[in-house]
MIMIGU-742709 format. One record per residue (C-alpha): residue number from 1; residue in three letters; x, y, z. Coordinates in Angstrom, 2 decimals. Example, Ala and Ser with C-alpha at 12.3 -4.5 7.8 and 13.67 -1.06 7.14 Angstrom:
<filos>
<filo resi="1" resn="Ala" east="12.30" north="-4.50" up="7.80"/>
<filo resi="2" resn="Ser" east="13.67" north="-1.06" up="7.14"/>
</filos>
This chain:
<filos>
<filo resi="1" resn="Met" east="-1.02" north="-13.54" up="-28.56"/>
<filo resi="2" resn="Ser" east="-0.71" north="-15.60" up="-25.50"/>
<filo resi="3" resn="Glu" east="1.69" north="-18.43" up="-25.48"/>
<filo resi="4" resn="Pro" east="0.65" north="-22.09" up="-26.16"/>
<filo resi="5" resn="Leu" east="-0.63" north="-24.19" up="-23.34"/>
<filo resi="6" resn="Asp" east="2.33" north="-26.55" up="-23.50"/>
<filo resi="7" resn="Ala" east="4.96" north="-23.87" up="-23.35"/>
<filo resi="8" resn="Pro" east="7.18" north="-24.09" up="-20.32"/>
<filo resi="9" resn="Asp" east="7.81" north="-21.44" up="-17.90"/>
<filo resi="10" resn="Pro" east="11.70" north="-20.93" up="-18.08"/>
<filo resi="11" resn="Gly" east="13.39" north="-21.35" up="-14.82"/>
<filo resi="12" resn="Gln" east="10.02" north="-21.70" up="-12.85"/>
<filo resi="13" resn="Glu" east="8.95" north="-24.69" up="-10.86"/>
<filo resi="14" resn="Gln" east="5.73" north="-25.54" up="-9.28"/>
<filo resi="15" resn="Glu" east="5.24" north="-24.01" up="-5.95"/>
<filo resi="16" resn="Lys" east="4.53" north="-26.81" up="-3.50"/>
<filo resi="17" resn="Asn" east="4.13" north="-25.01" up="-0.11"/>
<filo resi="18" resn="Pro" east="2.57" north="-21.56" up="-0.56"/>
<filo resi="19" resn="Asn" east="2.57" north="-19.18" up="2.28"/>
<filo resi="20" resn="Phe" east="-0.15" north="-16.91" up="0.74"/>
<filo resi="21" resn="Gln" east="-3.56" north="-17.74" up="-0.55"/>
<filo resi="22" resn="Ile" east="-6.78" north="-16.26" up="-1.66"/>
<filo resi="23" resn="Ile" east="-9.85" north="-18.49" up="-1.38"/>
<filo resi="24" resn="Phe" east="-12.72" north="-17.99" up="-3.70"/>
<filo resi="25" resn="Asn" east="-16.22" north="-19.27" up="-2.72"/>
<filo resi="26" resn="Gly" east="-19.71" north="-18.76" up="-3.76"/>
<filo resi="27" resn="Leu" east="-21.32" north="-17.34" up="-7.00"/>
<filo resi="28" resn="Cys" east="-18.02" north="-16.44" up="-8.62"/>
<filo resi="29" resn="Ala" east="-17.58" north="-16.89" up="-12.42"/>
<filo resi="30" resn="Phe" east="-13.82" north="-17.34" up="-13.67"/>
<filo resi="31" resn="Val" east="-13.26" north="-15.96" up="-17.06"/>
<filo resi="32" resn="Pro" east="-9.90" north="-16.68" up="-18.72"/>
<filo resi="33" resn="Ser" east="-8.55" north="-14.01" up="-21.28"/>
<filo resi="34" resn="Ser" east="-8.38" north="-16.71" up="-23.93"/>
<filo resi="35" resn="Asp" east="-9.89" north="-20.23" up="-24.80"/>
<filo resi="36" resn="Ile" east="-8.17" north="-22.48" up="-22.32"/>
<filo resi="37" resn="Asp" east="-8.43" north="-25.55" up="-24.63"/>
<filo resi="38" resn="Thr" east="-6.08" north="-23.81" up="-27.31"/>
<filo resi="39" resn="Thr" east="-4.24" north="-21.02" up="-25.53"/>
<filo resi="40" resn="Lys" east="-2.64" north="-20.24" up="-22.25"/>
<filo resi="41" resn="Pro" east="-4.49" north="-17.23" up="-20.75"/>
<filo resi="42" resn="Asp" east="-2.40" north="-14.31" up="-19.36"/>
<filo resi="43" resn="Lys" east="-5.04" north="-13.35" up="-16.90"/>
<filo resi="44" resn="Val" east="-8.50" north="-14.44" up="-15.37"/>
<filo resi="45" resn="Asp" east="-11.30" north="-12.21" up="-14.34"/>
<filo resi="46" resn="Val" east="-13.37" north="-13.32" up="-11.30"/>
<filo resi="47" resn="Leu" east="-16.79" north="-12.08" up="-11.64"/>
<filo resi="48" resn="Leu" east="-18.93" north="-11.89" up="-8.47"/>
<filo resi="49" resn="Ile" east="-22.47" north="-12.14" up="-9.82"/>
<filo resi="50" resn="Asn" east="-24.99" north="-9.37" up="-9.01"/>
<filo resi="51" resn="Thr" east="-27.92" north="-11.38" up="-7.74"/>
<filo resi="52" resn="Glu" east="-29.95" north="-8.18" up="-7.35"/>
<filo resi="53" resn="His" east="-29.90" north="-7.39" up="-11.04"/>
<filo resi="54" resn="Pro" east="-33.52" north="-7.18" up="-12.56"/>
<filo resi="55" resn="Arg" east="-32.71" north="-10.31" up="-14.59"/>
<filo resi="56" resn="Ala" east="-32.77" north="-12.37" up="-11.50"/>
<filo resi="57" resn="Glu" east="-36.49" north="-11.96" up="-11.34"/>
<filo resi="58" resn="Lys" east="-36.87" north="-14.17" up="-14.46"/>
<filo resi="59" resn="Leu" east="-35.00" north="-17.19" up="-12.91"/>
<filo resi="60" resn="Lys" east="-36.92" north="-20.41" up="-12.63"/>
<filo resi="61" resn="Tyr" east="-36.34" north="-21.24" up="-8.96"/>
<filo resi="62" resn="Asp" east="-37.50" north="-19.22" up="-5.82"/>
<filo resi="63" resn="His" east="-34.45" north="-17.52" up="-4.31"/>
<filo resi="64" resn="Lys" east="-35.31" north="-16.05" up="-0.89"/>
<filo resi="65" resn="Glu" east="-31.86" north="-15.70" up="0.59"/>
<filo resi="66" resn="Glu" east="-29.84" north="-12.58" up="-0.15"/>
<filo resi="67" resn="His" east="-26.21" north="-12.93" up="-1.20"/>
<filo resi="68" resn="Arg" east="-23.34" north="-10.91" up="0.09"/>
<filo resi="69" resn="Ala" east="-19.92" north="-10.21" up="-1.76"/>
<filo resi="70" resn="Leu" east="-17.20" north="-10.12" up="0.84"/>
<filo resi="71" resn="Leu" east="-13.40" north="-9.85" up="1.15"/>
<filo resi="72" resn="Lys" east="-12.24" north="-11.21" up="4.58"/>
<filo resi="73" resn="Tyr" east="-8.80" north="-11.14" up="5.99"/>
<filo resi="74" resn="Glu" east="-7.21" north="-11.53" up="9.53"/>
<filo resi="75" resn="Leu" east="-5.99" north="-8.28" up="11.27"/>
<filo resi="76" resn="Lys" east="-2.77" north="-9.95" up="12.19"/>
<filo resi="77" resn="Asp" east="-1.67" north="-10.13" up="8.67"/>
<filo resi="78" resn="Val" east="-2.07" north="-6.47" up="8.03"/>
<filo resi="79" resn="Asp" east="0.35" north="-5.39" up="10.79"/>
<filo resi="80" resn="Pro" east="2.48" north="-8.13" up="12.26"/>
<filo resi="81" resn="Gly" east="3.63" north="-5.90" up="14.95"/>
<filo resi="82" resn="Ala" east="0.13" north="-5.57" up="16.46"/>
<filo resi="83" resn="Asn" east="-1.40" north="-8.38" up="18.57"/>
<filo resi="84" resn="Pro" east="-5.07" north="-8.56" up="17.93"/>
<filo resi="85" resn="Ser" east="-7.26" north="-11.21" up="19.19"/>
<filo resi="86" resn="Lys" east="-6.74" north="-14.61" up="17.59"/>
<filo resi="87" resn="Asp" east="-9.92" north="-14.52" up="15.74"/>
<filo resi="88" resn="Ala" east="-10.02" north="-10.91" up="14.80"/>
<filo resi="89" resn="Cys" east="-10.75" north="-10.22" up="11.19"/>
<filo resi="90" resn="Gly" east="-11.57" north="-7.46" up="8.82"/>
<filo resi="91" resn="Leu" east="-14.27" north="-7.48" up="6.15"/>
<filo resi="92" resn="Trp" east="-14.84" north="-5.55" up="3.07"/>
<filo resi="93" resn="Met" east="-18.36" north="-5.46" up="1.77"/>
<filo resi="94" resn="Leu" east="-17.81" north="-5.42" up="-2.01"/>
<filo resi="95" resn="Glu" east="-20.04" north="-3.22" up="-4.25"/>
<filo resi="96" resn="Asp" east="-19.34" north="-2.01" up="-7.79"/>
<filo resi="97" resn="Glu" east="-15.54" north="-2.43" up="-7.42"/>
<filo resi="98" resn="Gln" east="-12.61" north="-3.65" up="-9.39"/>
<filo resi="99" resn="Leu" east="-9.89" north="-5.46" up="-7.36"/>
<filo resi="100" resn="Thr" east="-6.40" north="-6.09" up="-8.58"/>
<filo resi="101" resn="Leu" east="-3.47" north="-7.70" up="-6.84"/>
<filo resi="102" resn="Glu" east="0.15" north="-6.41" up="-6.71"/>
<filo resi="103" resn="Ile" east="3.24" north="-7.97" up="-5.13"/>
<filo resi="104" resn="Leu" east="5.90" north="-5.53" up="-3.87"/>
<filo resi="105" resn="Thr" east="9.48" north="-5.93" up="-2.68"/>
<filo resi="106" resn="Arg" east="10.39" north="-3.61" up="0.15"/>
<filo resi="107" resn="Asn" east="13.99" north="-3.47" up="1.54"/>
<filo resi="108" resn="Glu" east="16.90" north="-1.19" up="1.95"/>
<filo resi="109" resn="Glu" east="18.51" north="-2.04" up="-1.42"/>
<filo resi="110" resn="Val" east="15.51" north="-1.35" up="-3.73"/>
<filo resi="111" resn="Gly" east="13.33" north="0.64" up="-1.55"/>
<filo resi="112" resn="Val" east="9.77" north="-0.27" up="-2.79"/>
<filo resi="113" resn="Ala" east="9.58" north="-1.97" up="-6.18"/>
<filo resi="114" resn="Glu" east="7.07" north="-4.23" up="-7.87"/>
<filo resi="115" resn="Ser" east="8.29" north="-7.78" up="-7.74"/>
<filo resi="116" resn="Pro" east="8.74" north="-9.85" up="-10.81"/>
<filo resi="117" resn="Lys" east="5.42" north="-11.40" up="-11.74"/>
<filo resi="118" resn="Arg" east="5.02" north="-15.12" up="-10.94"/>
<filo resi="119" resn="Pro" east="3.72" north="-17.30" up="-13.92"/>
<filo resi="120" resn="Leu" east="0.04" north="-17.86" up="-14.11"/>
<filo resi="121" resn="Lys" east="-0.97" north="-21.52" up="-13.67"/>
<filo resi="122" resn="Leu" east="-4.38" north="-22.83" up="-13.96"/>
<filo resi="123" resn="Lys" east="-5.96" north="-26.14" up="-12.76"/>
<filo resi="124" resn="Leu" east="-9.65" north="-25.73" up="-13.39"/>
<filo resi="125" resn="Asp" east="-10.73" north="-29.20" up="-14.84"/>
<filo resi="126" resn="Lys" east="-13.34" north="-29.78" up="-12.05"/>
<filo resi="127" resn="Val" east="-14.84" north="-26.37" up="-12.13"/>
<filo resi="128" resn="Pro" east="-18.28" north="-26.40" up="-13.89"/>
<filo resi="129" resn="Arg" east="-17.81" north="-25.01" up="-17.40"/>
<filo resi="130" resn="Ile" east="-20.82" north="-23.08" up="-18.89"/>
<filo resi="131" resn="Asp" east="-19.68" north="-23.95" up="-22.46"/>
<filo resi="132" resn="Lys" east="-20.05" north="-27.65" up="-21.65"/>
<filo resi="133" resn="Ile" east="-23.19" north="-27.35" up="-19.49"/>
<filo resi="134" resn="Leu" east="-25.15" north="-25.06" up="-21.83"/>
<filo resi="135" resn="Pro" east="-23.03" north="-24.29" up="-24.92"/>
<filo resi="136" resn="Glu" east="-25.68" north="-21.57" up="-25.99"/>
<filo resi="137" resn="Ala" east="-24.86" north="-19.69" up="-22.82"/>
<filo resi="138" resn="Arg" east="-21.08" north="-19.38" up="-23.19"/>
<filo resi="139" resn="Glu" east="-20.79" north="-15.77" up="-24.59"/>
<filo resi="140" resn="Leu" east="-20.63" north="-13.11" up="-22.00"/>
<filo resi="141" resn="Asp" east="-23.11" north="-10.35" up="-22.02"/>
<filo resi="142" resn="Pro" east="-21.52" north="-6.80" up="-22.59"/>
<filo resi="143" resn="Glu" east="-23.06" north="-5.80" up="-19.30"/>
<filo resi="144" resn="Ala" east="-20.78" north="-8.40" up="-17.54"/>
<filo resi="145" resn="Thr" east="-17.54" north="-6.82" up="-19.00"/>
<filo resi="146" resn="Gly" east="-16.02" north="-3.51" up="-19.38"/>
<filo resi="147" resn="Asp" east="-15.65" north="-0.50" up="-16.89"/>
<filo resi="148" resn="Lys" east="-19.25" north="-0.67" up="-15.58"/>
<filo resi="149" resn="Pro" east="-20.42" north="-4.24" up="-15.50"/>
<filo resi="150" resn="Asp" east="-24.01" north="-3.95" up="-14.17"/>
<filo resi="151" resn="Leu" east="-24.38" north="-7.84" up="-14.05"/>
<filo resi="152" resn="Val" east="-21.39" north="-7.93" up="-11.72"/>
<filo resi="153" resn="Ile" east="-21.25" north="-6.65" up="-8.04"/>
<filo resi="154" resn="Ala" east="-17.44" north="-6.87" up="-7.95"/>
<filo resi="155" resn="Arg" east="-14.50" north="-8.24" up="-10.10"/>
<filo resi="156" resn="Met" east="-10.98" north="-9.29" up="-9.40"/>
<filo resi="157" resn="Thr" east="-8.39" north="-9.68" up="-11.98"/>
<filo resi="158" resn="Ile" east="-5.71" north="-12.37" up="-11.60"/>
<filo resi="159" resn="Asp" east="-2.61" north="-12.38" up="-13.76"/>
<filo resi="160" resn="Gln" east="-0.13" north="-14.47" up="-11.60"/>
<filo resi="161" resn="Gly" east="0.03" north="-17.26" up="-9.16"/>
<filo resi="162" resn="Ile" east="-1.46" north="-20.78" up="-9.15"/>
<filo resi="163" resn="Leu" east="-5.24" north="-21.02" up="-9.43"/>
<filo resi="164" resn="Glu" east="-6.18" north="-24.44" up="-8.28"/>
<filo resi="165" resn="Pro" east="-8.87" north="-26.50" up="-6.37"/>
<filo resi="166" resn="Phe" east="-8.97" north="-25.90" up="-2.59"/>
<filo resi="167" resn="Arg" east="-12.02" north="-28.01" up="-1.84"/>
<filo resi="168" resn="Ile" east="-14.13" north="-30.48" up="-3.72"/>
<filo resi="169" resn="Gly" east="-17.68" north="-30.89" up="-2.77"/>
<filo resi="170" resn="Ser" east="-17.90" north="-33.94" up="-0.39"/>
<filo resi="171" resn="Phe" east="-20.24" north="-35.78" up="2.03"/>
<filo resi="172" resn="Met" east="-18.83" north="-37.91" up="4.89"/>
<filo resi="173" resn="Asn" east="-15.32" north="-37.54" up="3.49"/>
<filo resi="174" resn="Glu" east="-16.19" north="-38.72" up="-0.05"/>
<filo resi="175" resn="Glu" east="-16.67" north="-36.67" up="-3.15"/>
<filo resi="176" resn="Ile" east="-20.11" north="-35.83" up="-4.39"/>
<filo resi="177" resn="Val" east="-20.65" north="-36.58" up="-8.06"/>
<filo resi="178" resn="Ala" east="-23.18" north="-34.21" up="-9.67"/>
<filo resi="179" resn="Gln" east="-24.98" north="-34.12" up="-13.01"/>
<filo resi="180" resn="Phe" east="-26.16" north="-30.89" up="-14.55"/>
<filo resi="181" resn="Val" east="-30.02" north="-31.18" up="-15.08"/>
<filo resi="182" resn="Pro" east="-31.59" north="-30.68" up="-17.67"/>
<filo resi="183" resn="Pro" east="-28.69" north="-32.28" up="-19.37"/>
<filo resi="184" resn="Glu" east="-27.13" north="-31.51" up="-22.69"/>
<filo resi="185" resn="Asp" east="-25.62" north="-34.20" up="-24.90"/>
<filo resi="186" resn="Pro" east="-23.23" north="-35.42" up="-23.69"/>
<filo resi="187" resn="Pro" east="-24.28" north="-34.80" up="-20.15"/>
<filo resi="188" resn="Val" east="-21.90" north="-33.17" up="-17.69"/>
<filo resi="189" resn="Val" east="-21.36" north="-35.49" up="-14.68"/>
<filo resi="190" resn="His" east="-18.39" north="-35.09" up="-12.32"/>
<filo resi="191" resn="Ala" east="-17.25" north="-34.03" up="-8.80"/>
<filo resi="192" resn="Leu" east="-17.33" north="-30.26" up="-8.37"/>
<filo resi="193" resn="Val" east="-14.84" north="-27.84" up="-7.11"/>
<filo resi="194" resn="Thr" east="-16.61" north="-25.72" up="-4.43"/>
<filo resi="195" resn="Lys" east="-13.64" north="-23.45" up="-3.53"/>
<filo resi="196" resn="Leu" east="-10.71" north="-22.39" up="-5.63"/>
<filo resi="197" resn="Arg" east="-7.45" north="-20.86" up="-4.15"/>
<filo resi="198" resn="Leu" east="-4.96" north="-18.54" up="-5.79"/>
<filo resi="199" resn="Ala" east="-1.57" north="-19.44" up="-4.16"/>
<filo resi="200" resn="Phe" east="2.06" north="-18.41" up="-4.34"/>
<filo resi="201" resn="Asn" east="5.12" north="-17.81" up="-2.05"/>
<filo resi="202" resn="Leu" east="6.11" north="-14.54" up="-0.73"/>
<filo resi="203" resn="Asn" east="9.73" north="-13.82" up="0.11"/>
<filo resi="204" resn="Ser" east="10.38" north="-12.47" up="3.65"/>
<filo resi="205" resn="Asp" east="10.77" north="-8.85" up="2.15"/>
<filo resi="206" resn="Glu" east="7.46" north="-8.99" up="-0.01"/>
<filo resi="207" resn="Glu" east="4.02" north="-7.80" up="0.59"/>
<filo resi="208" resn="Val" east="0.72" north="-8.18" up="-1.31"/>
<filo resi="209" resn="Val" east="-1.42" north="-5.09" up="-1.95"/>
<filo resi="210" resn="Ile" east="-5.06" north="-5.39" up="-2.91"/>
<filo resi="211" resn="His" east="-6.19" north="-2.42" up="-4.85"/>
<filo resi="212" resn="Ser" east="-9.90" north="-1.53" up="-5.15"/>
<filo resi="213" resn="Lys" east="-11.31" north="1.11" up="-7.75"/>
<filo resi="214" resn="Asn" east="-15.02" north="2.02" up="-8.21"/>
<filo resi="215" resn="Phe" east="-16.52" north="0.70" up="-11.47"/>
<filo resi="216" resn="Gly" east="-16.79" north="3.65" up="-13.90"/>
<filo resi="217" resn="Pro" east="-15.49" north="5.17" up="-17.26"/>
<filo resi="218" resn="Gly" east="-11.94" north="4.09" up="-17.82"/>
<filo resi="219" resn="Leu" east="-11.34" north="2.83" up="-14.28"/>
<filo resi="220" resn="Thr" east="-8.94" north="5.79" up="-14.06"/>
<filo resi="221" resn="Ala" east="-9.62" north="7.20" up="-10.78"/>
<filo resi="222" resn="Gly" east="-7.31" north="6.42" up="-7.75"/>
<filo resi="223" resn="Asp" east="-7.92" north="3.57" up="-5.44"/>
<filo resi="224" resn="Val" east="-10.97" north="3.93" up="-3.06"/>
<filo resi="225" resn="Arg" east="-9.18" north="1.74" up="-0.66"/>
<filo resi="226" resn="Gln" east="-6.22" north="-0.66" up="-0.26"/>
<filo resi="227" resn="Leu" east="-5.26" north="-3.71" up="1.72"/>
<filo resi="228" resn="Thr" east="-1.58" north="-4.48" up="2.35"/>
<filo resi="229" resn="Leu" east="-0.68" north="-7.92" up="3.60"/>
<filo resi="230" resn="Lys" east="2.78" north="-8.71" up="4.99"/>
<filo resi="231" resn="Ala" east="4.85" north="-11.90" up="4.24"/>
<filo resi="232" resn="Pro" east="4.15" north="-14.28" up="7.29"/>
<filo resi="233" resn="Pro" east="6.85" north="-15.85" up="9.38"/>
<filo resi="234" resn="Pro" east="8.00" north="-19.30" up="8.43"/>
<filo resi="235" resn="Asp" east="5.45" north="-21.22" up="10.41"/>
<filo resi="236" resn="Arg" east="2.33" north="-19.25" up="9.22"/>
<filo resi="237" resn="Leu" east="0.12" north="-18.89" up="6.09"/>
<filo resi="238" resn="Val" east="-1.61" north="-15.62" up="5.11"/>
<filo resi="239" resn="Glu" east="-5.07" north="-16.37" up="3.86"/>
<filo resi="240" resn="Ile" east="-7.86" north="-14.02" up="2.67"/>
<filo resi="241" resn="Ser" east="-11.21" north="-15.09" up="1.22"/>
<filo resi="242" resn="Val" east="-13.43" north="-13.69" up="-1.49"/>
<filo resi="243" resn="Ser" east="-16.85" north="-14.90" up="-1.43"/>
<filo resi="244" resn="Asn" east="-20.31" north="-14.39" up="-2.84"/>
<filo resi="245" resn="Leu" east="-22.52" north="-16.42" up="-0.54"/>
<filo resi="246" resn="Cys" east="-26.11" north="-16.31" up="0.74"/>
<filo resi="247" resn="Cys" east="-27.06" north="-15.15" up="4.16"/>
<filo resi="248" resn="Gly" east="-26.16" north="-17.77" up="6.89"/>
<filo resi="249" resn="Arg" east="-23.14" north="-18.97" up="4.76"/>
<filo resi="250" resn="Phe" east="-21.09" north="-15.76" up="4.15"/>
<filo resi="251" resn="Met" east="-19.09" north="-16.37" up="7.29"/>
<filo resi="252" resn="Asp" east="-17.88" north="-19.71" up="5.96"/>
<filo resi="253" resn="Tyr" east="-20.76" north="-21.74" up="7.45"/>
<filo resi="254" resn="Glu" east="-20.46" north="-25.39" up="6.60"/>
<filo resi="255" resn="Ala" east="-23.30" north="-27.89" up="7.28"/>
<filo resi="256" resn="Asp" east="-22.03" north="-30.79" up="9.20"/>
<filo resi="257" resn="Glu" east="-24.95" north="-32.94" up="10.20"/>
<filo resi="258" resn="Ile" east="-24.77" north="-36.55" up="8.80"/>
<filo resi="259" resn="Gly" east="-28.61" north="-36.57" up="8.54"/>
<filo resi="260" resn="Glu" east="-28.65" north="-33.52" up="6.05"/>
<filo resi="261" resn="Leu" east="-28.16" north="-35.04" up="2.66"/>
<filo resi="262" resn="Pro" east="-26.56" north="-33.14" up="-0.23"/>
<filo resi="263" resn="Ala" east="-29.02" north="-31.04" up="-2.21"/>
<filo resi="264" resn="Gln" east="-29.32" north="-29.64" up="-5.72"/>
<filo resi="265" resn="Asp" east="-27.76" north="-26.29" up="-6.14"/>
<filo resi="266" resn="Thr" east="-30.61" north="-24.03" up="-7.33"/>
<filo resi="267" resn="Asp" east="-28.40" north="-20.99" up="-6.85"/>
<filo resi="268" resn="Phe" east="-26.29" north="-22.16" up="-9.79"/>
<filo resi="269" resn="Glu" east="-28.79" north="-20.69" up="-12.27"/>
<filo resi="270" resn="Tyr" east="-27.49" north="-17.18" up="-11.34"/>
<filo resi="271" resn="His" east="-24.48" north="-17.97" up="-13.51"/>
<filo resi="272" resn="Phe" east="-26.61" north="-17.72" up="-16.56"/>
<filo resi="273" resn="Leu" east="-27.53" north="-14.10" up="-15.68"/>
<filo resi="274" resn="Leu" east="-24.05" north="-13.38" up="-17.38"/>
<filo resi="275" resn="Ser" east="-24.91" north="-14.79" up="-20.70"/>
<filo resi="276" resn="Lys" east="-25.45" north="-12.65" up="-23.78"/>
<filo resi="277" resn="Glu" east="-28.32" north="-15.24" up="-24.62"/>
<filo resi="278" resn="Phe" east="-30.04" north="-14.93" up="-21.23"/>
<filo resi="279" resn="Glu" east="-33.33" north="-13.41" up="-22.27"/>
<filo resi="280" resn="Arg" east="-33.70" north="-16.07" up="-25.18"/>
<filo resi="281" resn="Leu" east="-32.77" north="-19.01" up="-22.97"/>
<filo resi="282" resn="Val" east="-35.17" north="-18.20" up="-20.15"/>
<filo resi="283" resn="Glu" east="-37.96" north="-17.87" up="-22.67"/>
<filo resi="284" resn="Lys" east="-36.98" north="-21.05" up="-24.50"/>
<filo resi="285" resn="Arg" east="-36.21" north="-23.44" up="-21.59"/>
<filo resi="286" resn="Val" east="-38.37" north="-24.75" up="-18.83"/>
<filo resi="287" resn="Arg" east="-35.33" north="-24.83" up="-16.48"/>
<filo resi="288" resn="Leu" east="-31.65" north="-23.72" up="-16.73"/>
<filo resi="289" resn="Pro" east="-29.13" north="-26.45" up="-15.79"/>
<filo resi="290" resn="Ile" east="-28.25" north="-26.83" up="-12.12"/>
<filo resi="291" resn="Pro" east="-25.95" north="-29.46" up="-10.50"/>
<filo resi="292" resn="Val" east="-28.00" north="-32.35" up="-8.88"/>
<filo resi="293" resn="Pro" east="-26.07" north="-34.85" up="-6.66"/>
<filo resi="294" resn="Val" east="-26.29" north="-38.28" up="-8.22"/>
<filo resi="295" resn="Lys" east="-23.60" north="-40.16" up="-6.24"/>
<filo resi="296" resn="Tyr" east="-22.40" north="-39.87" up="-2.68"/>
<filo resi="297" resn="Lys" east="-21.57" north="-42.06" up="0.24"/>
<filo resi="298" resn="Val" east="-24.60" north="-43.61" up="1.92"/>
<filo resi="299" resn="Val" east="-23.07" north="-45.77" up="4.61"/>
<filo resi="300" resn="Lys" east="-22.06" north="-43.91" up="7.73"/>
<filo resi="301" resn="Pro" east="-18.28" north="-44.32" up="8.75"/>
<filo resi="302" resn="Asp" east="-17.01" north="-44.38" up="12.19"/>
<filo resi="303" resn="Leu" east="-17.91" north="-40.84" up="13.43"/>
<filo resi="304" resn="Ser" east="-14.45" north="-40.43" up="14.87"/>
<filo resi="305" resn="Glu" east="-13.03" north="-40.58" up="11.41"/>
<filo resi="306" resn="Leu" east="-15.01" north="-37.76" up="9.99"/>
<filo resi="307" resn="Glu" east="-13.48" north="-34.34" up="9.33"/>
<filo resi="308" resn="Pro" east="-15.33" north="-31.29" up="10.64"/>
<filo resi="309" resn="Ala" east="-16.96" north="-30.43" up="7.28"/>
<filo resi="310" resn="Gly" east="-18.96" north="-32.82" up="5.29"/>
<filo resi="311" resn="Gly" east="-22.58" north="-32.55" up="5.86"/>
<filo resi="312" resn="Gly" east="-25.35" north="-31.47" up="3.49"/>
<filo resi="313" resn="Glu" east="-25.69" north="-28.82" up="0.76"/>
<filo resi="314" resn="Thr" east="-21.95" north="-29.07" up="0.10"/>
<filo resi="315" resn="Ile" east="-22.21" north="-27.98" up="-3.38"/>
<filo resi="316" resn="Arg" east="-24.58" north="-25.03" up="-2.85"/>
<filo resi="317" resn="Cys" east="-23.61" north="-21.50" up="-4.23"/>
<filo resi="318" resn="Asn" east="-21.06" north="-23.07" up="-6.60"/>
<filo resi="319" resn="Leu" east="-18.54" north="-21.57" up="-8.91"/>
<filo resi="320" resn="Ser" east="-18.24" north="-21.65" up="-12.77"/>
<filo resi="321" resn="Leu" east="-15.87" north="-21.38" up="-15.48"/>
<filo resi="322" resn="Ile" east="-16.93" north="-19.19" up="-18.56"/>
<filo resi="323" resn="Asn" east="-14.52" north="-20.14" up="-21.37"/>
<filo resi="324" resn="Pro" east="-14.41" north="-17.44" up="-24.07"/>
<filo resi="325" resn="Lys" east="-15.20" north="-18.42" up="-27.65"/>
<filo resi="326" resn="Pro" east="-12.07" north="-18.81" up="-29.73"/>
<filo resi="327" resn="Thr" east="-13.44" north="-16.69" up="-32.57"/>
<filo resi="328" resn="Ala" east="-13.86" north="-13.83" up="-30.17"/>
<filo resi="329" resn="Ile" east="-10.35" north="-14.25" up="-28.91"/>
<filo resi="330" resn="Glu" east="-8.91" north="-14.10" up="-32.35"/>
<filo resi="331" resn="Gly" east="-10.93" north="-11.16" up="-33.28"/>
<filo resi="332" resn="Val" east="-12.88" north="-12.85" up="-35.95"/>
</filos>
């Protein structure tokens, strides 16, 4: 069994200045291995939702834009000896893939060996929780799990590092407060995390390897591709992104026009495709809950004080947290 939430990590301290991070953005559902309210998970699966699944035809809103599941990285982080253009990047188009992360130590003393795992620390309180938004939908469909999850276009398993907010939905430099509508009792109303990051520090002799396997029986076949990222020099940060965004946003587009007001996130209903109760819920309900902005700044500040991002639709294509049922975890 996983250790209790309040159990300390012996000899480990919070990492304050990470030099490696993975940014998650878009239609990604985070699924801990245990109920986060009672037990400390030992891993989290990140499910990139398959928006082309036949179930999507039964959703209530009209979704015209196609989504793309991508992993993006900078070429200079793959081979520090090379000198590519400052903005040169590599892209993986993700499709039916299981991603895992490994940290290796490479030096003359040990050769190549797996580094000791960092503790897994979660800060997910502002990620929309399906078990709070619509409790009936909290149980995952078997087609969202296992070796060939048809409801998922890609999956990444995280078992170390700090998973924490990277960006909160904001407008004119202030947080957007959203309510999920139609509401449950009590209604879910809070600011929303729009990007999460997995962060940790790499030592100078360490590297991160991203492994990719095709979905299939047992996931036993070898890697179909790998990505190795070297530890950065002291003044740099290695960053990769894993996203599942609609066309026009998958290259990290951010609306920044003050006149474009925050809008409801109709794409959020895609998260309910993963529910075991999806078919019953779409028949029963007029609408599935989506976040609707109910509070944001309405007085323009001095334009010189604005950060580059912060226009409209800043909570679109949002993340979710699917917290497992305690009975399922205990095997009852």
